[in-house]
C-alpha positions as CSV (number, residue, x, y, z in Angstrom):
1,M,7.7,-107.0,35.3
2,A,10.7,-105.0,36.1
3,I,9.9,-104.8,39.8
4,D,9.6,-108.6,40.0
5,D,13.1,-109.0,38.7
6,Q,14.3,-106.4,41.2
7,I,12.6,-108.2,44.1
8,E,13.8,-111.7,43.0
9,G,17.3,-110.2,42.6
10,K,17.3,-108.9,46.1
11,L,16.0,-112.2,47.5
12,D,18.8,-114.0,45.6
13,E,21.4,-111.6,47.1
14,V,20.1,-112.2,50.7
15,K,20.1,-115.9,50.2
16,G,23.6,-115.8,48.8
17,K,24.9,-113.8,51.7
18,L,23.4,-116.3,54.1
19,E,24.8,-119.2,52.2
20,E,28.2,-117.6,51.9
21,E,28.3,-117.0,55.7
22,V,27.2,-120.6,56.4
23,G,30.0,-121.8,54.1
24,K,32.6,-119.6,55.9
25,R,31.5,-120.7,59.4
26,S,31.3,-124.3,58.5
27,G,34.6,-124.3,56.5
28,D,32.8,-125.5,53.3
29,P,34.2,-123.6,50.3
30,S,31.6,-125.1,48.0
31,T,28.7,-123.6,49.9
32,E,30.6,-120.3,50.2
33,A,31.1,-120.3,46.5
34,E,27.5,-121.1,45.8
35,G,26.6,-118.1,48.0
36,L,28.8,-115.8,46.1
37,A,27.3,-117.1,42.8
38,D,23.8,-116.4,44.1
39,Q,24.8,-112.9,45.1
40,F,26.1,-112.3,41.6
41,K,22.9,-113.7,40.1
42,G,20.8,-111.5,42.3
43,K,22.7,-108.4,41.3
44,A,22.3,-109.3,37.7
45,K,18.5,-109.8,38.1
46,E,18.3,-106.4,39.9
47,A,20.2,-104.7,37.1
48,L,17.9,-106.4,34.5
49,G,14.9,-105.1,36.4
50,E,16.3,-101.6,36.5
51,A,17.1,-101.7,32.8
52,K,13.5,-102.9,32.0
53,D,12.2,-100.1,34.2
54,A,14.3,-97.5,32.4
55,L,13.2,-98.8,29.0
56,N,9.5,-98.7,30.0
57,K,9.9,-95.1,31.2
58,G,11.6,-94.1,28.0
59,K,8.9,-95.8,26.0
60,E,6.2,-94.0,27.9
61,A,7.9,-90.7,27.4
62,I,8.1,-91.2,23.7
63,T,4.5,-92.4,23.5
64,N,3.1,-89.5,25.5
65,N,4.8,-86.9,23.3
């Protein structure tokens, strides 16, 4: 479902922000980079969920007419 992708995306973003901060504070560039990657992955999942939602709404509008 679209909302599932959006929720998973937001969770990945939050996880990534935490991981990035841990990497910064501990001086671990690898952990920081993983956090940034998770944030990107989360944003992509959110965008996918939003796109699915828009397609479903469009499909409903066509079907109901």
